[in-house]
All heavy atoms as TSV, in Angstrom:
chain	resi	resn	atom	element	x	y	z
A	1	MET	N	N	201.400	45.726	-131.718
A	1	MET	CA	C	202.225	46.171	-130.630
A	1	MET	C	C	201.504	45.961	-129.293
A	1	MET	O	O	202.196	45.886	-128.261
A	1	MET	CB	C	202.704	47.596	-130.881
A	1	MET	CG	C	203.847	48.005	-130.055
A	1	MET	SD	S	205.311	47.087	-130.509
A	1	MET	CE	C	206.549	48.014	-129.657
A	2	VAL	N	N	200.143	46.034	-129.300
A	2	VAL	CA	C	199.439	45.958	-128.003
A	2	VAL	C	C	199.671	44.583	-127.383
A	2	VAL	O	O	199.926	44.543	-126.179
A	2	VAL	CB	C	197.905	46.125	-128.316
A	2	VAL	CG1	C	197.101	45.863	-127.080
A	2	VAL	CG2	C	197.644	47.558	-128.815
A	3	HIS	N	N	199.665	43.518	-128.180
A	3	HIS	CA	C	199.881	42.156	-127.638
A	3	HIS	C	C	201.317	42.034	-127.151
A	3	HIS	O	O	201.557	41.421	-126.125
A	3	HIS	CB	C	199.510	41.139	-128.654
A	3	HIS	CG	C	198.095	41.139	-129.062
A	3	HIS	ND1	N	197.079	40.791	-128.207
A	3	HIS	CD2	C	197.465	41.466	-130.232
A	3	HIS	CE1	C	195.916	40.924	-128.832
A	3	HIS	NE2	N	196.128	41.369	-130.057
A	4	SER	N	N	202.284	42.616	-127.907
A	4	SER	CA	C	203.648	42.601	-127.513
A	4	SER	C	C	203.837	43.266	-126.154
A	4	SER	O	O	204.566	42.775	-125.310
A	4	SER	CB	C	204.516	43.236	-128.533
A	4	SER	OG	O	204.466	42.575	-129.751
A	5	SER	N	N	203.188	44.403	-125.972
A	5	SER	CA	C	203.253	45.128	-124.738
A	5	SER	C	C	202.811	44.274	-123.540
A	5	SER	O	O	203.455	44.275	-122.465
A	5	SER	CB	C	202.475	46.418	-124.835
A	5	SER	OG	O	202.565	47.145	-123.604
A	6	SER	N	N	201.762	43.521	-123.713
A	6	SER	CA	C	201.272	42.651	-122.644
A	6	SER	C	C	202.250	41.549	-122.350
A	6	SER	O	O	202.498	41.197	-121.182
A	6	SER	CB	C	199.917	42.048	-123.035
A	6	SER	OG	O	198.936	43.024	-123.245
A	7	VAL	N	N	202.832	40.965	-123.354
A	7	VAL	CA	C	203.864	39.912	-123.178
A	7	VAL	C	C	205.064	40.508	-122.510
A	7	VAL	O	O	205.629	39.937	-121.551
A	7	VAL	CB	C	204.227	39.273	-124.512
A	7	VAL	CG1	C	205.453	38.359	-124.354
A	7	VAL	CG2	C	203.044	38.491	-125.106
A	8	PHE	N	N	205.516	41.713	-122.899
A	8	PHE	CA	C	206.641	42.352	-122.278
A	8	PHE	C	C	206.394	42.724	-120.801
A	8	PHE	O	O	207.270	42.633	-120.000
A	8	PHE	CB	C	207.047	43.647	-123.059
A	8	PHE	CG	C	207.616	43.353	-124.420
A	8	PHE	CD1	C	207.566	44.308	-125.409
A	8	PHE	CD2	C	208.178	42.127	-124.745
A	8	PHE	CE1	C	208.081	44.052	-126.672
A	8	PHE	CE2	C	208.702	41.852	-126.037
A	8	PHE	CZ	C	208.627	42.795	-126.972
A	9	ASP	N	N	205.108	43.098	-120.508
A	9	ASP	CA	C	204.783	43.376	-119.078
A	9	ASP	C	C	204.928	42.057	-118.263
A	9	ASP	O	O	205.444	42.112	-117.152
A	9	ASP	CB	C	203.336	43.891	-118.972
A	9	ASP	CG	C	203.191	45.310	-119.415
A	9	ASP	OD1	O	204.225	46.032	-119.461
A	9	ASP	OD2	O	202.067	45.697	-119.725
A	10	LEU	N	N	204.488	40.936	-118.805
A	10	LEU	CA	C	204.636	39.685	-118.109
A	10	LEU	C	C	206.100	39.290	-117.941
A	10	LEU	O	O	206.545	38.923	-116.814
A	10	LEU	CB	C	203.912	38.589	-118.890
A	10	LEU	CG	C	203.985	37.172	-118.326
A	10	LEU	CD1	C	203.277	37.150	-116.961
A	10	LEU	CD2	C	203.360	36.181	-119.255
A	11	LEU	N	N	206.917	39.470	-118.959
A	11	LEU	CA	C	208.329	39.174	-118.840
A	11	LEU	C	C	208.980	40.077	-117.806
A	11	LEU	O	O	209.818	39.617	-117.059
A	11	LEU	CB	C	209.011	39.323	-120.254
A	11	LEU	CG	C	208.607	38.285	-121.288
A	11	LEU	CD1	C	209.184	38.639	-122.666
A	11	LEU	CD2	C	208.950	36.913	-120.887
A	12	ARG	N	N	208.625	41.369	-117.847
A	12	ARG	CA	C	209.235	42.321	-116.914
A	12	ARG	C	C	208.881	41.887	-115.477
A	12	ARG	O	O	209.697	41.931	-114.595
A	12	ARG	CB	C	208.651	43.715	-117.179
A	12	ARG	CG	C	209.328	44.766	-116.254
A	12	ARG	CD	C	208.603	46.113	-116.395
A	12	ARG	NE	N	207.231	45.959	-116.078
A	12	ARG	CZ	C	206.233	46.609	-116.630
A	12	ARG	NH1	N	206.491	47.494	-117.540
A	12	ARG	NH2	N	204.987	46.420	-116.256
A	13	ASP	N	N	207.648	41.422	-115.247
A	13	ASP	CA	C	207.244	40.969	-113.933
A	13	ASP	C	C	208.064	39.776	-113.502
A	13	ASP	O	O	208.485	39.694	-112.330
A	13	ASP	CB	C	205.755	40.601	-113.899
A	13	ASP	CG	C	204.845	41.838	-114.015
A	13	ASP	OD1	O	205.349	42.947	-113.827
A	13	ASP	OD2	O	203.673	41.632	-114.249
A	14	PHE	N	N	208.354	38.830	-114.392
A	14	PHE	CA	C	209.210	37.693	-114.055
A	14	PHE	C	C	210.564	38.152	-113.628
A	14	PHE	O	O	211.183	37.617	-112.723
A	14	PHE	CB	C	209.319	36.715	-115.274
A	14	PHE	CG	C	208.179	35.768	-115.449
A	14	PHE	CD1	C	207.629	35.581	-116.672
A	14	PHE	CD2	C	207.640	35.070	-114.383
A	14	PHE	CE1	C	206.548	34.741	-116.874
A	14	PHE	CE2	C	206.565	34.241	-114.527
A	14	PHE	CZ	C	206.024	34.055	-115.814
A	15	ILE	N	N	211.086	39.138	-114.344
A	15	ILE	CA	C	212.419	39.662	-114.065
A	15	ILE	C	C	212.488	40.412	-112.753
A	15	ILE	O	O	213.283	40.154	-111.877
A	15	ILE	CB	C	212.935	40.535	-115.222
A	15	ILE	CG1	C	213.082	39.702	-116.505
A	15	ILE	CG2	C	214.248	41.249	-114.856
A	15	ILE	CD1	C	213.260	40.555	-117.793
A	16	VAL	N	N	211.575	41.376	-112.642
A	16	VAL	CA	C	211.604	42.270	-111.447
A	16	VAL	C	C	211.148	41.590	-110.157
A	16	VAL	O	O	211.820	41.656	-109.150
A	16	VAL	CB	C	210.740	43.552	-111.687
A	16	VAL	CG1	C	210.590	44.385	-110.444
A	16	VAL	CG2	C	211.322	44.356	-112.879
A	17	GLU	N	N	210.078	40.855	-110.287
A	17	GLU	CA	C	209.499	40.227	-109.072
A	17	GLU	C	C	210.083	38.812	-108.791
A	17	GLU	O	O	210.203	38.431	-107.638
A	17	GLU	CB	C	207.973	40.169	-109.176
A	17	GLU	CG	C	207.365	41.542	-109.242
A	17	GLU	CD	C	205.827	41.489	-109.564
A	17	GLU	OE1	O	205.275	40.355	-109.547
A	17	GLU	OE2	O	205.282	42.504	-109.883
A	18	GLY	N	N	210.369	38.083	-109.856
A	18	GLY	CA	C	210.836	36.718	-109.700
A	18	GLY	C	C	212.337	36.564	-109.699
A	18	GLY	O	O	212.867	35.470	-109.357
A	19	GLY	N	N	213.063	37.606	-110.109
A	19	GLY	CA	C	214.524	37.524	-110.109
A	19	GLY	C	C	215.061	36.676	-111.290
A	19	GLY	O	O	216.174	36.226	-111.262
A	20	PHE	N	N	214.245	36.508	-112.320
A	20	PHE	CA	C	214.669	35.731	-113.508
A	20	PHE	C	C	215.603	36.605	-114.376
A	20	PHE	O	O	215.540	37.818	-114.338
A	20	PHE	CB	C	213.453	35.290	-114.310
A	20	PHE	CG	C	212.661	34.172	-113.646
A	20	PHE	CD1	C	211.606	34.522	-112.769
A	20	PHE	CD2	C	212.911	32.872	-113.917
A	20	PHE	CE1	C	210.878	33.536	-112.188
A	20	PHE	CE2	C	212.198	31.855	-113.276
A	20	PHE	CZ	C	211.145	32.239	-112.419
A	21	GLN	N	N	216.326	35.922	-115.221
A	21	GLN	CA	C	217.059	36.561	-116.281
A	21	GLN	C	C	216.356	36.189	-117.590
A	21	GLN	O	O	215.704	35.170	-117.708
A	21	GLN	CB	C	218.511	36.081	-116.352
A	21	GLN	CG	C	219.356	36.542	-115.202
A	21	GLN	CD	C	220.799	36.113	-115.325
A	21	GLN	OE1	O	221.205	35.355	-116.194
A	21	GLN	NE2	N	221.633	36.651	-114.477
A	22	LEU	N	N	216.551	37.073	-118.624
A	22	LEU	CA	C	215.852	36.854	-119.865
A	22	LEU	C	C	216.855	36.968	-121.028
A	22	LEU	O	O	217.697	37.902	-121.046
A	22	LEU	CB	C	214.755	37.902	-120.072
A	22	LEU	CG	C	214.046	37.985	-121.377
A	22	LEU	CD1	C	213.156	36.757	-121.527
A	22	LEU	CD2	C	213.257	39.251	-121.478
A	23	ILE	N	N	216.779	35.994	-121.908
A	23	ILE	CA	C	217.484	36.114	-123.180
A	23	ILE	C	C	216.445	36.085	-124.213
A	23	ILE	O	O	215.644	35.143	-124.352
A	23	ILE	CB	C	218.494	34.971	-123.360
A	23	ILE	CG1	C	219.565	34.978	-122.291
A	23	ILE	CG2	C	219.089	34.983	-124.737
A	23	ILE	CD1	C	220.497	33.757	-122.310
A	24	LEU	N	N	216.413	37.175	-125.002
A	24	LEU	CA	C	215.376	37.325	-126.053
A	24	LEU	C	C	216.058	37.583	-127.391
A	24	LEU	O	O	217.007	38.343	-127.470
A	24	LEU	CB	C	214.493	38.490	-125.716
A	24	LEU	CG	C	213.375	38.866	-126.733
A	24	LEU	CD1	C	212.235	37.878	-126.586
A	24	LEU	CD2	C	212.887	40.275	-126.504
A	25	THR	N	N	215.636	36.856	-128.375
A	25	THR	CA	C	216.169	37.147	-129.711
A	25	THR	C	C	215.022	37.631	-130.593
A	25	THR	O	O	213.884	37.170	-130.510
A	25	THR	CB	C	216.755	35.873	-130.354
A	25	THR	OG1	O	215.749	34.830	-130.463
A	25	THR	CG2	C	217.887	35.337	-129.509
A	26	THR	N	N	215.309	38.588	-131.457
A	26	THR	CA	C	214.316	39.127	-132.422
A	26	THR	C	C	215.044	39.804	-133.599
A	26	THR	O	O	216.169	40.188	-133.440
A	26	THR	CB	C	213.371	40.103	-131.687
A	26	THR	OG1	O	212.421	40.577	-132.666
A	26	THR	CG2	C	214.132	41.293	-131.114
A	27	HIS	N	N	214.322	39.890	-134.639
A	27	HIS	CA	C	214.819	40.664	-135.770
A	27	HIS	C	C	214.223	42.052	-135.766
A	27	HIS	O	O	214.530	42.877	-136.632
A	27	HIS	CB	C	214.437	39.934	-137.094
A	27	HIS	CG	C	215.153	38.635	-137.291
A	27	HIS	ND1	N	216.408	38.565	-137.777
A	27	HIS	CD2	C	214.778	37.383	-137.014
A	27	HIS	CE1	C	216.820	37.298	-137.846
A	27	HIS	NE2	N	215.818	36.613	-137.394
A	28	ASP	N	N	213.301	42.311	-134.868
A	28	ASP	CA	C	212.541	43.542	-134.802
A	28	ASP	C	C	213.200	44.528	-133.807
A	28	ASP	O	O	213.036	44.429	-132.612
A	28	ASP	CB	C	211.106	43.272	-134.419
A	28	ASP	CG	C	210.176	44.442	-134.610
A	28	ASP	OD1	O	210.681	45.634	-134.509
A	28	ASP	OD2	O	208.993	44.264	-134.774
A	29	LYS	N	N	213.946	45.503	-134.364
A	29	LYS	CA	C	214.590	46.475	-133.516
A	29	LYS	C	C	213.673	47.334	-132.717
A	29	LYS	O	O	213.948	47.698	-131.561
A	29	LYS	CB	C	215.528	47.407	-134.369
A	29	LYS	CG	C	216.662	46.735	-134.955
A	29	LYS	CD	C	217.561	47.713	-135.796
A	29	LYS	CE	C	218.669	47.006	-136.440
A	29	LYS	NZ	N	219.482	47.899	-137.233
A	30	VAL	N	N	212.485	47.612	-133.275
A	30	VAL	CA	C	211.485	48.443	-132.581
A	30	VAL	C	C	211.023	47.751	-131.313
A	30	VAL	O	O	210.982	48.319	-130.225
A	30	VAL	CB	C	210.309	48.743	-133.499
A	30	VAL	CG1	C	209.216	49.449	-132.723
A	30	VAL	CG2	C	210.757	49.638	-134.663
A	31	GLN	N	N	210.695	46.490	-131.400
A	31	GLN	CA	C	210.252	45.711	-130.236
A	31	GLN	C	C	211.395	45.550	-129.219
A	31	GLN	O	O	211.141	45.645	-128.020
A	31	GLN	CB	C	209.717	44.330	-130.649
A	31	GLN	CG	C	208.311	44.461	-131.289
A	31	GLN	CD	C	207.689	43.088	-131.463
A	31	GLN	OE1	O	208.330	42.093	-131.318
A	31	GLN	NE2	N	206.418	43.125	-131.794
A	32	ALA	N	N	212.588	45.309	-129.706
A	32	ALA	CA	C	213.710	45.139	-128.789
A	32	ALA	C	C	213.962	46.440	-128.008
A	32	ALA	O	O	214.136	46.380	-126.788
A	32	ALA	CB	C	214.990	44.744	-129.554
A	33	ASN	N	N	213.904	47.550	-128.667
A	33	ASN	CA	C	214.101	48.841	-127.993
A	33	ASN	C	C	212.937	49.160	-127.044
A	33	ASN	O	O	213.152	49.771	-126.017
A	33	ASN	CB	C	214.353	49.977	-128.984
A	33	ASN	CG	C	215.735	49.895	-129.544
A	33	ASN	OD1	O	216.742	49.654	-128.875
A	33	ASN	ND2	N	215.850	50.152	-130.836
A	34	PHE	N	N	211.740	48.761	-127.385
A	34	PHE	CA	C	210.552	48.977	-126.581
A	34	PHE	C	C	210.731	48.233	-125.224
A	34	PHE	O	O	210.587	48.787	-124.143
A	34	PHE	CB	C	209.277	48.558	-127.300
A	34	PHE	CG	C	208.030	48.737	-126.487
A	34	PHE	CD1	C	207.526	49.984	-126.287
A	34	PHE	CD2	C	207.396	47.626	-125.983
A	34	PHE	CE1	C	206.337	50.115	-125.531
A	34	PHE	CE2	C	206.250	47.788	-125.274
A	34	PHE	CZ	C	205.676	49.046	-125.025
A	35	LEU	N	N	211.126	46.942	-125.367
A	35	LEU	CA	C	211.334	46.191	-124.152
A	35	LEU	C	C	212.509	46.688	-123.285
A	35	LEU	O	O	212.389	46.786	-122.090
A	35	LEU	CB	C	211.557	44.695	-124.456
A	35	LEU	CG	C	211.820	43.756	-123.286
A	35	LEU	CD1	C	210.677	43.824	-122.294
A	35	LEU	CD2	C	212.041	42.346	-123.785
A	36	ARG	N	N	213.536	47.127	-123.979
A	36	ARG	CA	C	214.705	47.674	-123.278
A	36	ARG	C	C	214.227	48.920	-122.462
A	36	ARG	O	O	214.580	49.008	-121.287
A	36	ARG	CB	C	215.813	48.111	-124.254
A	36	ARG	CG	C	216.991	48.811	-123.586
A	36	ARG	CD	C	218.026	49.293	-124.585
A	36	ARG	NE	N	217.402	50.192	-125.615
A	36	ARG	CZ	C	217.135	51.469	-125.439
A	36	ARG	NH1	N	217.411	52.037	-124.304
A	36	ARG	NH2	N	216.622	52.204	-126.415
A	37	ARG	N	N	213.508	49.794	-123.080
A	37	ARG	CA	C	213.021	51.009	-122.341
A	37	ARG	C	C	212.162	50.657	-121.138
A	37	ARG	O	O	212.258	51.226	-120.064
A	37	ARG	CB	C	212.275	51.933	-123.292
A	37	ARG	CG	C	213.182	52.670	-124.258
A	37	ARG	CD	C	212.455	53.782	-124.987
A	37	ARG	NE	N	211.275	53.349	-125.654
A	37	ARG	CZ	C	211.223	52.842	-126.897
A	37	ARG	NH1	N	212.325	52.704	-127.618
A	37	ARG	NH2	N	210.063	52.456	-127.422
A	38	LYS	N	N	211.269	49.636	-121.317
A	38	LYS	CA	C	210.390	49.241	-120.240
A	38	LYS	C	C	211.240	48.716	-119.062
A	38	LYS	O	O	210.959	49.009	-117.917
A	38	LYS	CB	C	209.404	48.120	-120.705
A	38	LYS	CG	C	208.281	48.694	-121.555
A	38	LYS	CD	C	207.336	47.571	-121.999
A	38	LYS	CE	C	206.346	47.204	-120.986
A	38	LYS	NZ	N	205.190	48.072	-120.856
A	39	LEU	N	N	212.256	47.896	-119.379
A	39	LEU	CA	C	213.081	47.314	-118.359
A	39	LEU	C	C	213.944	48.411	-117.661
A	39	LEU	O	O	214.044	48.450	-116.425
A	39	LEU	CB	C	213.934	46.219	-118.888
A	39	LEU	CG	C	213.211	44.970	-119.363
A	39	LEU	CD1	C	214.151	44.016	-120.044
A	39	LEU	CD2	C	212.489	44.293	-118.223
A	40	GLU	N	N	214.539	49.247	-118.419
A	40	GLU	CA	C	215.376	50.295	-117.856
A	40	GLU	C	C	214.540	51.270	-117.020
A	40	GLU	O	O	215.120	51.770	-115.995
A	40	GLU	CB	C	216.140	51.027	-118.977
A	40	GLU	CG	C	217.232	50.196	-119.647
A	40	GLU	CD	C	217.958	50.875	-120.732
A	40	GLU	OE1	O	217.423	51.884	-121.306
A	40	GLU	OE2	O	219.012	50.391	-121.080
A	41	ASN	N	N	213.338	51.499	-117.373
A	41	ASN	CA	C	212.441	52.345	-116.534
A	41	ASN	C	C	212.194	51.775	-115.153
A	41	ASN	O	O	211.873	52.453	-114.253
A	41	ASN	CB	C	211.136	52.671	-117.275
A	41	ASN	CG	C	211.302	53.655	-118.376
A	41	ASN	OD1	O	212.270	54.391	-118.472
A	41	ASN	ND2	N	210.358	53.620	-119.321
A	42	ASP	N	N	212.285	50.445	-115.087
A	42	ASP	CA	C	212.176	49.755	-113.777
A	42	ASP	C	C	213.478	49.480	-113.123
A	42	ASP	O	O	213.505	48.702	-112.146
A	42	ASP	CB	C	211.374	48.424	-113.964
A	42	ASP	CG	C	209.926	48.670	-114.223
A	42	ASP	OD1	O	209.386	49.712	-113.758
A	42	ASP	OD2	O	209.280	47.810	-114.849
A	43	GLY	N	N	214.555	50.025	-113.602
A	43	GLY	CA	C	215.896	49.892	-113.021
A	43	GLY	C	C	216.555	48.603	-113.340
A	43	GLY	O	O	217.501	48.190	-112.648
A	44	VAL	N	N	216.098	47.844	-114.351
A	44	VAL	CA	C	216.710	46.585	-114.740
A	44	VAL	C	C	217.851	46.848	-115.758
A	44	VAL	O	O	217.598	47.581	-116.754
A	44	VAL	CB	C	215.649	45.671	-115.346
A	44	VAL	CG1	C	216.273	44.352	-115.843
A	44	VAL	CG2	C	214.542	45.407	-114.346
A	45	ALA	N	N	219.002	46.285	-115.484
A	45	ALA	CA	C	220.117	46.458	-116.427
A	45	ALA	C	C	219.870	45.613	-117.668
A	45	ALA	O	O	219.430	44.489	-117.576
A	45	ALA	CB	C	221.413	46.016	-115.725
A	46	VAL	N	N	220.133	46.239	-118.846
A	46	VAL	CA	C	219.904	45.570	-120.091
A	46	VAL	C	C	221.173	45.578	-120.946
A	46	VAL	O	O	221.855	46.651	-121.039
A	46	VAL	CB	C	218.755	46.304	-120.903
A	46	VAL	CG1	C	218.601	45.671	-122.260
A	46	VAL	CG2	C	217.473	46.267	-120.079
A	47	THR	N	N	221.519	44.463	-121.503
A	47	THR	CA	C	222.617	44.372	-122.454
A	47	THR	C	C	222.072	43.879	-123.770
A	47	THR	O	O	221.442	42.849	-123.796
A	47	THR	CB	C	223.715	43.409	-121.965
A	47	THR	OG1	O	224.184	43.861	-120.690
A	47	THR	CG2	C	224.896	43.362	-122.953
A	48	MET	N	N	222.313	44.654	-124.815
A	48	MET	CA	C	221.830	44.258	-126.132
A	48	MET	C	C	223.053	43.853	-126.996
A	48	MET	O	O	224.023	44.580	-126.993
A	48	MET	CB	C	221.008	45.351	-126.809
A	48	MET	CG	C	219.704	45.573	-126.091
A	48	MET	SD	S	218.674	46.868	-126.816
A	48	MET	CE	C	218.107	46.105	-128.266
A	49	CYS	N	N	222.943	42.788	-127.705
A	49	CYS	CA	C	224.047	42.291	-128.543
A	49	CYS	C	C	223.560	42.086	-129.967
A	49	CYS	O	O	222.386	41.772	-130.194
A	49	CYS	CB	C	224.586	40.985	-128.010
A	49	CYS	SG	S	225.317	41.129	-126.347
A	50	HIS	N	N	224.502	42.171	-130.883
A	50	HIS	CA	C	224.261	41.880	-132.315
A	50	HIS	C	C	225.023	40.584	-132.585
A	50	HIS	O	O	226.221	40.521	-132.332
A	50	HIS	CB	C	224.765	43.059	-133.174
A	50	HIS	CG	C	224.570	42.795	-134.594
A	50	HIS	ND1	N	223.368	42.955	-135.229
A	50	HIS	CD2	C	225.448	42.459	-135.549
A	50	HIS	CE1	C	223.499	42.705	-136.490
A	50	HIS	NE2	N	224.752	42.425	-136.764
A	51	LEU	N	N	224.363	39.552	-133.145
A	51	LEU	CA	C	225.051	38.291	-133.451
A	51	LEU	C	C	225.590	38.427	-134.843
A	51	LEU	O	O	224.913	38.892	-135.785
A	51	LEU	CB	C	224.066	37.130	-133.380
A	51	LEU	CG	C	223.469	36.867	-131.997
A	51	LEU	CD1	C	222.486	35.709	-132.046
A	51	LEU	CD2	C	224.575	36.626	-130.945
A	52	ILE	N	N	226.814	37.942	-134.997
A	52	ILE	CA	C	227.519	38.102	-136.297
A	52	ILE	C	C	228.015	36.732	-136.725
A	52	ILE	O	O	228.729	36.059	-135.972
A	52	ILE	CB	C	228.750	39.069	-136.132
A	52	ILE	CG1	C	228.239	40.411	-135.594
A	52	ILE	CG2	C	229.500	39.227	-137.409
A	52	ILE	CD1	C	229.344	41.273	-134.963
A	53	ALA	N	N	227.667	36.324	-137.948
A	53	ALA	CA	C	228.148	35.052	-138.524
A	53	ALA	C	C	229.560	35.246	-139.030
A	53	ALA	O	O	229.811	36.244	-139.743
A	53	ALA	CB	C	227.206	34.565	-139.603
A	54	THR	N	N	230.475	34.340	-138.658
A	54	THR	CA	C	231.856	34.388	-139.193
A	54	THR	C	C	232.202	33.030	-139.663
A	54	THR	O	O	231.423	32.055	-139.537
A	54	THR	CB	C	232.831	34.800	-138.059
A	54	THR	OG1	O	232.896	33.771	-137.079
A	54	THR	CG2	C	232.460	36.124	-137.406
A	55	ASP	N	N	233.324	32.863	-140.312
A	55	ASP	CA	C	233.788	31.559	-140.771
A	55	ASP	C	C	233.995	30.573	-139.622
A	55	ASP	O	O	233.894	29.387	-139.804
A	55	ASP	CB	C	235.084	31.700	-141.572
A	55	ASP	CG	C	234.874	32.424	-142.890
A	55	ASP	OD1	O	233.715	32.440	-143.394
A	55	ASP	OD2	O	235.846	33.022	-143.416
A	56	GLU	N	N	234.283	31.117	-138.470
A	56	GLU	CA	C	234.557	30.256	-137.284
A	56	GLU	C	C	233.282	29.965	-136.457
A	56	GLU	O	O	233.344	29.222	-135.522
A	56	GLU	CB	C	235.572	30.958	-136.338
A	56	GLU	CG	C	236.979	31.035	-136.921
A	56	GLU	CD	C	237.154	32.208	-137.857
A	56	GLU	OE1	O	236.499	33.258	-137.707
A	56	GLU	OE2	O	237.873	32.076	-138.838
A	57	GLY	N	N	232.174	30.560	-136.854
A	57	GLY	CA	C	230.943	30.349	-136.136
A	57	GLY	C	C	230.246	31.740	-135.909
A	57	GLY	O	O	230.466	32.705	-136.546
A	58	VAL	N	N	229.461	31.785	-134.847
A	58	VAL	CA	C	228.732	33.027	-134.494
A	58	VAL	C	C	229.399	33.684	-133.317
A	58	VAL	O	O	229.763	33.044	-132.356
A	58	VAL	CB	C	227.235	32.672	-134.126
A	58	VAL	CG1	C	226.523	33.928	-133.714
A	58	VAL	CG2	C	226.569	32.046	-135.296
A	59	THR	N	N	229.622	35.012	-133.415
A	59	THR	CA	C	230.118	35.759	-132.384
A	59	THR	C	C	229.120	36.871	-132.012
A	59	THR	O	O	228.164	37.091	-132.732
A	59	THR	CB	C	231.468	36.472	-132.708
A	59	THR	OG1	O	231.277	37.313	-133.822
A	59	THR	CG2	C	232.545	35.441	-133.066
A	60	SER	N	N	229.318	37.561	-130.926
A	60	SER	CA	C	228.386	38.605	-130.555
A	60	SER	C	C	229.161	39.892	-130.280
A	60	SER	O	O	230.335	39.898	-129.908
A	60	SER	CB	C	227.538	38.251	-129.343
A	60	SER	OG	O	228.363	38.158	-128.220
A	61	LYS	N	N	228.529	41.046	-130.567
A	61	LYS	CA	C	229.087	42.313	-130.318
A	61	LYS	C	C	228.051	43.125	-129.498
A	61	LYS	O	O	226.900	43.239	-129.882
A	61	LYS	CB	C	229.384	43.025	-131.627
A	61	LYS	CG	C	229.923	44.401	-131.438
A	61	LYS	CD	C	230.157	45.060	-132.791
A	61	LYS	CE	C	230.672	46.488	-132.566
A	61	LYS	NZ	N	230.845	47.186	-133.862
A	62	GLU	N	N	228.483	43.600	-128.335
A	62	GLU	CA	C	227.566	44.381	-127.507
A	62	GLU	C	C	227.246	45.724	-128.210
A	62	GLU	O	O	228.171	46.374	-128.693
A	62	GLU	CB	C	228.236	44.612	-126.162
A	62	GLU	CG	C	227.300	45.330	-125.156
A	62	GLU	CD	C	227.826	45.418	-123.740
A	62	GLU	OE1	O	228.740	44.649	-123.419
A	62	GLU	OE2	O	227.403	46.277	-122.998
A	63	LEU	N	N	225.994	46.046	-128.197
A	63	LEU	CA	C	225.574	47.313	-128.808
A	63	LEU	C	C	225.652	48.424	-127.771
A	63	LEU	O	O	225.229	48.253	-126.669
A	63	LEU	CB	C	224.140	47.225	-129.341
A	63	LEU	CG	C	223.872	46.177	-130.407
A	63	LEU	CD1	C	222.410	46.143	-130.754
A	63	LEU	CD2	C	224.675	46.504	-131.670
A	64	MET	N	N	226.247	49.529	-128.158
A	64	MET	CA	C	226.311	50.685	-127.282
A	64	MET	C	C	225.108	51.548	-127.568
A	64	MET	O	O	224.864	52.016	-128.683
A	64	MET	CB	C	227.605	51.484	-127.500
A	64	MET	CG	C	228.843	50.667	-127.212
A	64	MET	SD	S	228.788	50.240	-125.453
A	64	MET	CE	C	230.157	49.240	-125.360
A	65	ILE	N	N	224.307	51.742	-126.594
A	65	ILE	CA	C	223.041	52.490	-126.761
A	65	ILE	C	C	223.120	53.818	-126.104
A	65	ILE	O	O	223.607	54.044	-125.059
A	65	ILE	CB	C	221.862	51.677	-126.194
A	65	ILE	CG1	C	221.812	50.354	-126.961
A	65	ILE	CG2	C	220.540	52.458	-126.342
A	65	ILE	CD1	C	220.885	49.343	-126.315
């Protein structure tokens, strides 16, 4: 988690200071929630979605946190 925290700090700097947007995919809910908390603590709006496979393709559902 230490290395993830350093990467997340760098990504947060790109977002906050550089005005970038980030799309991140992961299977690790702990890391996703850790990054979400870091961003929200800096006033960055975060939307988390769950991707769902269907017969028609992939859809997404926004997670209510």
